[in-house]
FIKELO-590131 format. One line per 3 residues: their letters; for each residue x, y, z of C-alpha. Coordinates in pm, whole numbers, plus 50000, padded with zeros to 5 digits. Example, Ala and Ser with C-alpha at 12.3 -4.5 7.8 and 13.67 -1.06 7.14 Angstrom:
2
AS> 51230,49550,50780 ~ 51367,49894,50714
***
This chain:
483
MME> 63277,51980,52609 ~ 62958,52124,52561 ~ 62922,52381,52827
RLR> 62590,52385,53056 ~ 62400,52596,53291 ~ 62263,52376,53585
TGN> 61944,52392,53688 ~ 61986,52415,54108 ~ 61862,52085,54141
TQL> 62120,51826,54079 ~ 61896,51488,53978 ~ 61707,51752,53707
DRI> 62072,51851,53604 ~ 62099,51475,53576 ~ 61812,51403,53368
LGG> 61926,51630,53124 ~ 62247,51502,53089 ~ 62432,51782,53309
GIP> 62220,52054,53259 ~ 62088,52297,53015 ~ 62343,52343,52699
MGS> 62430,52695,52680 ~ 62306,52907,52387 ~ 62012,52691,52377
LVV> 61642,52738,52366 ~ 61415,52541,52611 ~ 61025,52526,52648
LAG> 60898,52442,52938 ~ 60542,52329,52894 ~ 60230,52207,53114
APG> 59926,52309,53189 ~ 59866,52563,53472 ~ 59979,52493,53788
TGK> 60218,52208,53710 ~ 60531,52401,53847 ~ 60661,52562,53521
TIL> 60733,52924,53692 ~ 60868,52776,53978 ~ 61124,52575,53794
AQQ> 61228,52897,53589 ~ 61285,53096,53859 ~ 61476,52869,54061
VCF> 61683,52833,53722 ~ 61730,53218,53770 ~ 61819,53244,54141
SNG> 62059,52971,54101 ~ 62278,53131,53805 ~ 62225,53498,53827
TPE> 62512,53662,53912 ~ 62633,54057,53896 ~ 62879,53975,53587
NRA> 62599,53751,53431 ~ 62257,53860,53540 ~ 61918,53629,53493
IYY> 61664,53810,53310 ~ 61305,53722,53376 ~ 61011,53852,53138
TTL> 60635,53859,53215 ~ 60406,53910,52950 ~ 60069,53958,53269
SEP> 59987,54283,53368 ~ 60004,54163,53742 ~ 60250,54315,53935
HSK> 60592,54192,53986 ~ 60511,54225,54385 ~ 60242,53928,54369
MVR> 60512,53701,54225 ~ 60753,53761,54461 ~ 60516,53703,54743
HLE> 60474,53343,54601 ~ 60837,53338,54585 ~ 60916,53425,54918
GFD> 60839,53068,55116 ~ 61106,52914,54869 ~ 61457,52867,55006
FFD> 61596,52947,54687 ~ 61440,53278,54660 ~ 61666,53569,54765
RSK> 61529,53911,54790 ~ 61887,54100,54820 ~ 61928,53986,54477
LGV> 61644,54130,54292 ~ 61720,54423,54051 ~ 62129,54295,54155
TVE> 62136,53953,53977 ~ 61815,53849,53907 ~ 61605,54111,53673
LNH> 61194,54127,53674 ~ 61063,54315,53350 ~ 60751,54344,53221
LST> 60725,54244,52833 ~ 60403,54366,52836 ~ 60508,54724,52895
LAQ> 60737,54687,52579 ~ 60475,54517,52344 ~ 60219,54783,52409
EGD> 60506,55083,52309 ~ 60529,54891,51969 ~ 60459,54590,51820
LAT> 60591,54247,51937 ~ 60905,54240,51696 ~ 60998,54626,51874
AVA> 60957,54440,52194 ~ 61192,54140,52088 ~ 61442,54407,51933
EVV> 61449,54511,52322 ~ 61519,54242,52456 ~ 61796,54081,52228
RHS> 61942,54485,52269 ~ 61957,54462,52660 ~ 62085,54062,52642
FDV> 62385,54219,52455 ~ 62423,54456,52709 ~ 62445,54245,52993
SPS> 62536,53911,52872 ~ 62270,53704,53115 ~ 62325,53379,53195
VVV> 61956,53292,53125 ~ 61649,53479,52977 ~ 61306,53386,53078
IDS> 60984,53449,52885 ~ 60673,53352,53098 ~ 60434,53295,52869
TKA> 60507,53290,52501 ~ 60192,53069,52500 ~ 59986,53459,52596
LHE> 60188,53575,52345 ~ 60130,53368,52060 ~ 59753,53364,52133
AME> 59805,53738,52102 ~ 59928,53712,51731 ~ 59693,53738,51428
HAE> 59960,53492,51229 ~ 60124,53184,51319 ~ 60395,53225,51076
HFR> 60452,53603,51168 ~ 60524,53487,51535 ~ 60742,53185,51405
AIV> 60938,53441,51251 ~ 61006,53602,51588 ~ 61066,53352,51783
YDL> 61312,53199,51550 ~ 61500,53532,51548 ~ 61487,53584,51918
ASR> 61633,53246,51987 ~ 61912,53248,51735 ~ 62047,53630,51864
IAH> 62025,53516,52168 ~ 62221,53218,52099 ~ 62491,53485,51986
TNS> 62537,53575,52367 ~ 62570,53262,52462 ~ 62271,53278,52723
VLI> 62007,53032,52798 ~ 61672,53092,52644 ~ 61357,52986,52831
FVG> 61000,52994,52692 ~ 60741,52925,52981 ~ 60356,52834,52852
EYS> 60048,52672,52937 ~ 60099,52441,52613 ~ 59905,52065,52584
LAD> 60070,51757,52449 ~ 59900,51836,52107 ~ 60031,52203,52106
VAT> 60383,52020,52082 ~ 60331,51861,51745 ~ 60154,52202,51587
APE> 60317,52537,51759 ~ 60595,52685,51598 ~ 60764,52742,51923
FAV> 60848,52354,51898 ~ 60976,52334,51605 ~ 61248,52617,51691
ADS> 61311,52477,52042 ~ 61657,52277,52135 ~ 61494,52125,52448
IVY> 61150,52065,52522 ~ 61069,51959,52924 ~ 60685,51850,52968
MSN> 60534,51911,53312 ~ 60203,51751,53412 ~ 59982,51664,53715
ESE> 59829,51295,53714 ~ 59582,51132,53900 ~ 59626,50711,53972
GVL> 59339,50624,54155 ~ 59322,50852,54453 ~ 59712,50944,54422
DQR> 59811,51279,54224 ~ 60144,51275,54076 ~ 60354,51581,53948
LLR> 60555,51434,53666 ~ 60837,51551,53405 ~ 60961,51416,53057
VLK> 61230,51569,52867 ~ 61076,51550,52506 ~ 61363,51662,52303
LRG> 61735,51777,52412 ~ 61899,51859,52086 ~ 62272,51750,52058
SDY> 62259,51561,52365 ~ 62153,51234,52550 ~ 61931,51255,52825
LSG> 61760,51039,53083 ~ 61411,50937,52887 ~ 61082,50845,53063
THT> 60811,50983,53331 ~ 61039,51139,53648 ~ 60839,51230,53929
FTI> 60859,51555,54129 ~ 60752,51736,54434 ~ 60750,52106,54542
EPK> 60894,52167,54829 ~ 61039,52487,55064 ~ 61371,52429,54846
GLA> 61174,52439,54511 ~ 61122,52134,54269 ~ 61263,51788,54372
VYP> 61291,51601,54131 ~ 61336,51181,54120 ~ 61468,51061,53852
RQE> 61279,50715,53684 ~ 61543,50481,53840 ~ 61503,50210,53531
SNI> 61651,50493,53292 ~ 61962,50538,53403 ~ 62065,50122,53460
VRS> 62435,50073,53541 ~ 62584,49729,53510 ~ 62672,49641,53779
APA> 63029,49487,53892 ~ 63041,49107,54040 ~ 63081,49091,54434
GEK> 63379,49115,54584 ~ 63635,48892,54752 ~ 63601,49061,55085
RVA> 63333,48950,55329 ~ 63122,49141,55555 ~ 63082,49045,55836
TGV> 62691,49042,55939 ~ 62801,49061,56328 ~ 62538,48781,56405
PGL> 62731,48535,56643 ~ 62735,48187,56421 ~ 62590,48318,56113
DEM> 62916,48440,55937 ~ 63079,48125,55980 ~ 62800,47931,55777
LGG> 62868,48241,55530 ~ 63220,48173,55450 ~ 63319,48397,55699
GIP> 63044,48692,55592 ~ 62855,48854,55300 ~ 63016,48865,54985
ETS> 63127,49301,54966 ~ 62904,49490,54716 ~ 62657,49183,54713
VTL> 62291,49192,54745 ~ 62132,48987,55048 ~ 61775,48880,55152
VAG> 61675,48771,55465 ~ 61320,48639,55432 ~ 61086,48525,55706
PSG> 60713,48560,55869 ~ 60664,48868,56094 ~ 60823,48822,56385
GGK> 61076,48597,56279 ~ 61356,48840,56370 ~ 61494,49020,56015
TVV> 61490,49347,56142 ~ 61715,49237,56438 ~ 61953,49060,56189
GMH> 61915,49416,55988 ~ 62052,49571,56280 ~ 62292,49345,56353
FVA> 62454,49434,56038 ~ 62419,49786,56095 ~ 62577,49758,56454
EGL> 62867,49520,56338 ~ 62951,49810,56066 ~ 62944,50083,56291
RHG> 63191,49859,56521 ~ 63406,49854,56199 ~ 63359,50251,56146
DRC> 63161,50206,55830 ~ 62890,50471,55749 ~ 62567,50282,55757
VYV> 62234,50349,55631 ~ 61852,50175,55776 ~ 61605,50231,55531
SLQ> 61295,50168,55749 ~ 60939,50142,55578 ~ 60773,49990,55917
ESE> 60907,50123,56218 ~ 61034,50522,56309 ~ 61342,50625,56386
AQL> 61254,50611,56711 ~ 61101,50307,56747 ~ 61431,50137,56589
VAK> 61689,50323,56838 ~ 61467,50209,57108 ~ 61471,49857,56982
AQA> 61829,49849,56906 ~ 61910,50019,57300 ~ 61748,49717,57393
FGW> 62000,49496,57248 ~ 62321,49730,57360 ~ 62328,49927,57057
NFR> 62357,50303,57077 ~ 62205,50395,56760 ~ 62122,50723,56865
DAI> 62510,50818,56927 ~ 62579,50687,56580 ~ 62345,50914,56416
EKG> 62454,51225,56620 ~ 62814,51141,56503 ~ 62682,51095,56139
TLV> 62798,50743,56110 ~ 62421,50596,56096 ~ 62160,50773,55890
VRH> 61782,50591,55951 ~ 61533,50703,55696 ~ 61150,50648,55792
FEP> 60913,50622,55473 ~ 60549,50604,55549 ~ 60420,50334,55314
VEL> 60117,50526,55239 ~ 60173,50721,54885 ~ 60491,50628,54886
SLD> 60701,50725,54608 ~ 60953,50439,54470 ~ 61200,50724,54310
KVA> 61229,50952,54603 ~ 61330,50649,54807 ~ 61557,50539,54562
VEI> 61721,50878,54486 ~ 61774,50940,54905 ~ 61929,50627,54910
TEL> 62174,50656,54645 ~ 62212,51017,54751 ~ 62325,50846,55101
VEG> 62560,50622,54929 ~ 62768,50863,54716 ~ 62833,51058,55046
GAR> 62999,50767,55177 ~ 62729,50462,55296 ~ 62876,50146,55278
RVV> 62605,49931,55471 ~ 62262,49956,55338 ~ 61988,49797,55493
IDS> 61611,49786,55360 ~ 61324,49676,55612 ~ 61149,49580,55379
MGE> 61068,49516,55010 ~ 60703,49439,55064 ~ 60630,49845,55116
LEH> 60810,49899,54806 ~ 60642,49609,54569 ~ 60315,49772,54709
AAH> 60417,50125,54616 ~ 60520,49998,54271 ~ 60147,50007,54151
GAA> 60183,49776,53886 ~ 60385,49450,53946 ~ 60517,49520,53642
RFP> 60790,49745,53717 ~ 60889,49616,54017 ~ 61159,49421,53908
DFL> 61312,49639,53652 ~ 61319,49942,53929 ~ 61489,49668,54213
WAL> 61741,49541,53947 ~ 61823,49905,53851 ~ 61843,50033,54229
MSG> 62073,49755,54351 ~ 62281,49770,54058 ~ 62323,50170,54148
LRT> 62383,50074,54509 ~ 62639,49821,54408 ~ 62850,50000,54180
RGA> 62880,50279,54404 ~ 63033,50012,54687 ~ 62751,49942,54892
TVL> 62686,49594,55028 ~ 62308,49577,55079 ~ 62101,49385,55306
VTS> 61687,49369,55221 ~ 61434,49168,55409 ~ 61095,49026,55300
ETA> 60831,48887,55502 ~ 60687,48575,55362 ~ 60331,48493,55393
AFF> 60331,48159,55597 ~ 60419,48133,55981 ~ 60484,47757,55925
GPA> 60528,47516,55635 ~ 60830,47460,55355 ~ 60718,47701,55133
FEL> 60802,48033,55072 ~ 60742,48343,54847 ~ 60971,48603,54779
ARG> 60857,48988,54696 ~ 60810,48979,54246 ~ 61170,49034,54084
LSF> 61345,48952,54398 ~ 61481,48605,54328 ~ 61731,48748,54015
VVD> 61812,49068,54199 ~ 61970,48914,54533 ~ 62271,48725,54573
NVI> 62256,48571,54906 ~ 61952,48460,55041 ~ 61880,48355,55410
LLR> 61551,48204,55543 ~ 61403,48211,55846 ~ 61137,48001,55967
YTE> 60919,47870,56310 ~ 60902,47556,56369 ~ 60709,47340,56643
LES> 60903,47085,56869 ~ 60813,46966,57183 ~ 60521,47170,57243
EIR> 60761,47486,57178 ~ 60773,47717,56880 ~ 61127,47755,56800
RAL> 61308,47978,56500 ~ 61484,47789,56236 ~ 61745,47948,56019
TVV> 61932,47824,55663 ~ 62124,47975,55419 ~ 61902,47904,55085
KMR> 62153,48047,54821 ~ 62522,48204,54786 ~ 62575,48344,54408
ESD> 62926,48192,54339 ~ 63031,48106,54684 ~ 62992,47785,54943
HVK> 62824,47794,55265 ~ 62701,47570,55484 ~ 62360,47394,55409
SLV> 62251,47313,55790 ~ 61927,47400,55917 ~ 61979,47514,56254
EFE> 61806,47698,56542 ~ 61810,48039,56547 ~ 61751,48226,56874
IGG> 61669,48598,56991 ~ 61792,48720,57322 ~ 61881,48985,57535
KGA> 62180,49063,57340 ~ 62056,48994,56975 ~ 62055,48703,56741
SVK> 62264,48416,56779 ~ 62298,48081,56568 ~ 62258,47773,56774
GKF> 62326,47407,56655 ~ 62163,47166,56364 ~ 61833,47011,56449
TGM> 61981,46690,56506 ~ 61790,46396,56517 ~ 61493,46567,56339
AGV> 61329,46579,55981 ~ 61084,46830,55843 ~ 61185,47092,56047
LTG> 61109,47328,55758 ~ 60725,47219,55769 ~ 60649,47378,56105
TPV> 60599,47032,56269 ~ 60903,46790,56241 ~ 60931,46453,56364
RTE> 61270,46239,56450 ~ 61480,46076,56179 ~ 61396,45738,56359
EKF> 61040,45746,56331 ~ 61104,45864,55967 ~ 61308,45623,55893
REF> 61048,45316,56012 ~ 60785,45532,55843 ~ 61002,45482,55526
FNR> 61033,45087,55584 ~ 60659,45033,55680 ~ 60523,45136,55382
***
């Protein structure tokens, strides 16, 4: 198996197929300010040890104290490691004492002396531009890369390169791996993006991945569609929703590891059903995740408390995680990564409330179905049973339209509706679909009271309940025969 160097970022390692192959040359390319130096430093501080140091060479004449000041705000930075497990050296000083070839020879000599885990040169673009002949620079780069490879160290070149440079600059021809970082604008939204353009001898996750720069360093969010996992069919075991009367309609509950959609108008009871699902899971000892794109954690906890469910206690015990994402400038892949990590940590029930905000965050309707399929397949494969909500536009009427891509992703569909009956607004519920499973097909009354939601009896003697204006069946009978 290929030996790899971890980058200090789990998700970036996932993109790279497990990390950077040892003994390889990596070029971190991109415009200034895209995060290349931060990533390179994160790799160094994550891998430097007293036995195998990380060596960071700079080609700028500015003092290292300035770089250190910029790094002090990051969690990965540890001043006590400087000079012990992480070295900062000026390559410009070495070059001034002779030519570049002499400086490279010193880098190689030092690397053989200390057997570093990683050697970084920042910036190789500056060295390239200082050379008069491209052929001479190519020879030096090739010599450096091949000799450092004999130490089994990872060699990282950092440089301010454009995509056009990737096709022409000699360092890219020699490189084993190329990671391109950029800042892109979509409307008023700015995004940091990362792409692996080359990874010799190894598979990787293709496409454009988003990342942010946070106190912990780079937070990378792989594109979900590049890592689609073929999900297994839903299990035979049933998972109770906790809504009185609903599980009987579902044949004992939701099939384990299936995806269930609860669709209905605003205020129809979708969130309440989701909270029932979580409360029932907690009662059975399941770890649960509630992802809210509308209500904050405090609002959700207060609403649950009103129905008699102590979500706060479950959160403090770690059996429930409530993640609230603001729908403004929402990153789909960030949401997906955080949910997936929670499921990998043992969560067995997941509620996502609601799909509308995720669809809006796709910034292009064409992407949403594939993203959703990849996310749901990944959650199911990891053993989660998922319940998602989606708001329907119409408060009344038989027609309802699902968010784009939902119909072929979900296994089960529960529809909530308002209806007017004897000058009162009532709620109705029906199970529209259960994949490969029988279910009760009746249209029933759905109530929300002090203890949550419950399913009552059928609308007996009524027709057209889903239209919002039902009539008694005897009236429909007379109407039919009087035409």
